SEGU-696951 format. One line per 2 residues: number of its first residue (from 1); their letters; for each residue x, y, z of C-alpha. Coordinates in steps of 0.02 Angstrom, whole numbers, m for minus. Example, Ala and Ser with C-alpha at 12.3 -4.5 7.8 and 13.67 -1.06 7.14 Angstrom:
2
1 = AS = 615 m225 390; 684 m53 357
REM end
This chain:
294
1 = XX = 4881 m302 675; 4844 m430 538
3 = XX = 5005 m518 487; 5057 m555 309
5 = XX = 4967 m722 293; 4802 m631 321
7 = XX = 4833 m513 176; 4881 m654 59
9 = XX = 4725 m748 109; 4622 m591 79
11 = XX = 4699 m570 m94; 4647 m748 m136
13 = XX = 4468 m715 m80; 4458 m554 m180
15 = XX = 4523 m642 m335; 4399 m784 m314
17 = XX = 4254 m664 m296; 4299 m520 m413
19 = XX = 4442 m560 m534; 4383 m534 m712
21 = XX = 4225 m441 m659; 4176 m257 m666
23 = XX = 4127 m223 m486; 4034 m70 m430
25 = XX = 4137 30 m305; 4054 143 m177
27 = XX = 4097 227 m13; 3948 213 107
29 = XX = 4049 308 237; 4089 443 110
31 = XX = 4276 460 147; 4327 369 m12
33 = XX = 4191 432 m127; 4309 506 m258
35 = XX = 4419 352 m264; 4269 236 m274
37 = XX = 4196 336 m418; 4363 319 m510
39 = XX = 4369 129 m487; 4187 85 m515
41 = XX = 4151 m10 m675; 4333 m50 m710
43 = XX = 4380 m232 m731; 4469 m300 m579
45 = XX = 4622 m392 m643; 4708 m459 m487
47 = XX = 4732 m433 m302; 4905 m467 m229
49 = XX = 4989 m442 m62; 5165 m389 m15
51 = XX = 5190 m403 171; 5049 m310 257
53 = XX = 5003 m210 101; 4865 m258 m21
55 = XX = 4868 m201 m202; 4715 m228 m312
57 = XX = 4746 m197 m496; 4605 m127 m602
59 = XX = 4587 m92 m786; 4681 62 m845
61 = XX = 4836 39 m735; 4738 92 m580
63 = XX = 4774 13 m412; 4683 7 m248
65 = XX = 4813 13 m108; 4756 m45 64
67 = XX = 4844 m64 230; 4728 m131 365
69 = XX = 4828 m60 510; 4782 m120 684
71 = XX = 4594 m138 668; 4554 m141 483
73 = XX = 4447 m277 403; 4402 m316 223
75 = XX = 4257 m440 225; 4211 m537 67
77 = XX = 4031 m595 76; 3934 m700 m50
79 = XX = 3748 m675 m75; 3611 m731 m194
81 = XX = 3630 m915 m149; 3442 m928 m127
83 = XX = 3288 m817 m135; 3305 m765 47
85 = XX = 3468 m671 13; 3445 m618 m167
87 = XX = 3493 m438 m126; 3664 m385 m63
89 = XX = 3673 m360 125; 3664 m177 181
91 = XX = 3827 m96 238; 3855 m111 424
93 = XX = 3963 13 518; 4086 137 441
95 = XX = 4117 53 273; 4255 151 186
97 = XX = 4241 53 23; 4118 m74 m45
99 = XX = 4153 m179 m200; 3997 m265 m266
101 = XX = 3942 m382 m404; 3784 m485 m422
103 = XX = 3859 m622 m313; 3982 m543 m190
105 = XX = 4014 m387 m88; 4177 m339 m4
107 = XX = 4171 m209 135; 4326 m118 196
109 = XX = 4323 m42 370; 4451 38 484
111 = XX = 4600 34 365; 4743 156 392
113 = XX = 4774 166 204; 4641 161 68
115 = XX = 4694 252 m89; 4699 244 m277
117 = XX = 4879 224 m334; 4975 227 m497
119 = XX = 5099 89 m545; 5242 205 m498
121 = XX = 5167 235 m327; 5145 48 m300
123 = XX = 5326 19 m350; 5381 153 m227
125 = XX = 5289 67 m83; 5362 m103 m129
127 = XX = 5537 m29 m141; 5526 16 44
129 = XX = 5480 m161 96; 5590 m310 133
131 = XX = 5564 m482 58; 5397 m567 91
133 = XX = 5416 m753 132; 5247 m787 51
135 = XX = 5300 m721 m119; 5388 m829 m247
137 = XX = 5508 m686 m287; 5566 m666 m106
139 = XX = 5754 m652 m82; 5808 m693 97
141 = XX = 5981 m622 64; 5906 m447 53
143 = XX = 5848 m463 232; 6008 m547 289
145 = XX = 6118 m405 224; 6028 m284 339
147 = XX = 6018 m403 487; 6202 m452 480
149 = XX = 6265 m275 506; 6134 m208 625
151 = XX = 6161 m176 812; 5972 m187 839
153 = XX = 5899 m343 918; 5839 m484 807
155 = XX = 5665 m465 882; 5663 m282 828
157 = XX = 5728 m322 654; 5599 m458 621
159 = XX = 5461 m331 650; 5540 m200 536
161 = XX = 5442 m210 373; 5589 m132 281
163 = XX = 5692 m285 332; 5562 m422 318
165 = XX = 5385 m394 255; 5234 m479 330
167 = XX = 5304 m546 493; 5212 m484 646
169 = XX = 5216 m508 832; 5151 m686 839
171 = XX = 5269 m757 708; 5421 m668 777
173 = XX = 5393 m728 955; 5357 m906 901
175 = XX = 5496 m933 774; 5627 m861 891
177 = XX = 5570 m985 1023; 5562 m1129 899
179 = XX = 5746 m1100 860; 5798 m1054 1038
181 = XX = 5860 m882 984; 5881 m747 1116
183 = XX = 5765 m610 1052; 5880 m474 1120
185 = XX = 6032 m536 1025; 6095 m403 902
187 = XX = 6069 m443 720; 6255 m433 685
189 = XX = 6282 m577 809; 6158 m692 724
191 = XX = 6244 m832 630; 6204 m857 444
193 = XX = 6142 m1033 477; 6025 m968 611
195 = XX = 5951 m842 490; 5929 m977 359
197 = XX = 5838 m1086 486; 5723 m942 535
199 = XX = 5685 m906 351; 5649 m1089 314
201 = XX = 5530 m1093 462; 5436 m942 395
203 = XX = 5423 m1030 226; 5346 m1178 318
205 = XX = 5230 m1089 440; 5163 m939 345
207 = XX = 5082 m1039 202; 4992 m1140 336
209 = XX = 4926 m975 402; 4860 m933 229
211 = XX = 4782 m1105 210; 4692 m1104 377
213 = XX = 4672 m920 415; 4756 m961 579
215 = XX = 4935 m950 642; 4998 m1124 683
217 = XX = 5170 m1145 763; 5160 m1293 884
219 = XX = 5257 m1439 810; 5118 m1567 837
221 = XX = 4992 m1454 750; 5111 m1414 608
223 = XX = 5138 m1600 582; 4950 m1629 583
225 = XX = 4923 m1497 450; 5061 m1565 340
227 = XX = 4988 m1740 358; 4812 m1677 320
229 = XX = 4756 m1739 490; 4634 m1600 535
231 = XX = 4453 m1558 501; 4445 m1461 336
233 = XX = 4262 m1422 367; 4319 m1301 502
235 = XX = 4398 m1191 368; 4267 m1074 292
237 = XX = 4255 m1068 102; 4158 m960 m19
239 = XX = 4045 m1028 m156; 4187 m998 m278
241 = XX = 4292 m1127 m186; 4413 m996 m121
243 = XX = 4441 m996 66; 4360 m848 151
245 = XX = 4497 m735 212; 4434 m700 387
247 = XX = 4502 m825 514; 4374 m948 581
249 = XX = 4345 m892 762; 4357 m1073 817
251 = XX = 4503 m1113 703; 4538 m1274 613
253 = XX = 4649 m1318 760; 4654 m1271 944
255 = XX = 4735 m1101 963; 4891 m1126 1067
257 = XX = 5069 m1064 1057; 5238 m1094 1135
259 = XX = 5259 m920 1211; 5143 m793 1129
261 = XX = 5029 m713 1261; 5085 m842 1390
263 = XX = 5179 m722 1505; 5198 m794 1679
265 = XX = 5147 m968 1624; 5264 m1118 1622
267 = XX = 5369 m1142 1467; 5304 m1294 1374
269 = XX = 5483 m1360 1356; 5581 m1319 1514
271 = XX = 5448 m1265 1639; 5521 m1093 1680
273 = XX = 5407 m943 1668; 5375 m859 1500
275 = XX = 5430 m678 1501; 5358 m524 1416
277 = XX = 5438 m360 1369; 5415 m216 1247
279 = XX = 5520 m229 1088; 5482 m121 936
281 = XX = 5324 m55 1018; 5243 m226 1039
283 = XX = 5242 m354 1179; 5373 m487 1148
285 = XX = 5362 m658 1230; 5508 m775 1263
287 = XX = 5580 m905 1380; 5735 m843 1470
289 = XX = 5802 m1019 1493; 5767 m1097 1322
291 = XX = 5818 m938 1232; 5973 m901 1334
293 = XX = 6112 m819 1234; 6242 m942 1174
REM end
């Protein structure tokens, strides 16, 4: 499932391509025909993300609400750069929604939620979500109040979007390892300073994910990004100068992690084997020695 950095990156691409325009909305698949007819021709004001939810505001207090779910994609594609691609590309596959101008198309496929929403409905969705580390208005104390009194494991709580919005399986596995936190430790046993350290790490790592379209957690790679010591040409951009939202398949940096999807392999720190287990319906990865309960 796309994690929160992907949705924020997507919002930036949509704004770069469509903000201030009157895109045509259509539903080649047909499942969103009524909603597309309602949105078409309205000025697109702004796209914004909260956790794994995308909200696109249109003229007339109308919103497009999207949740990509496990397999959803929302591809922003420029065209008309030369005579060979003067026409928009034809829809490919089951396109639920297409937004189109004379320079860009955006095709939504496979989303679990694609609906027109009112401001009140948007507010109701947001009210159910925890703070999003990628938003300037995020309040970590809101998440801490729920974590501090919960008997559930910290690994479970980090994946609960009502506690913390936007964090998915990769970030939870990696930040718990980076801070040597036992993922099975109950939230009520987590120290305040440990929570503050986890939150600060999310504030560091998730914007890098937005920047590169790639989750980066290894300390040497994080340092390289912060120092600007990587190849920016590996990061795709649109003609508007806004980074394309879809992660570069090769990545700006080598894709490697401390524990994520490394079950049975040697821990990069202590050499013991990385473990895997189901927590909150997803495979969790951790090192039993480095993340021993203390």
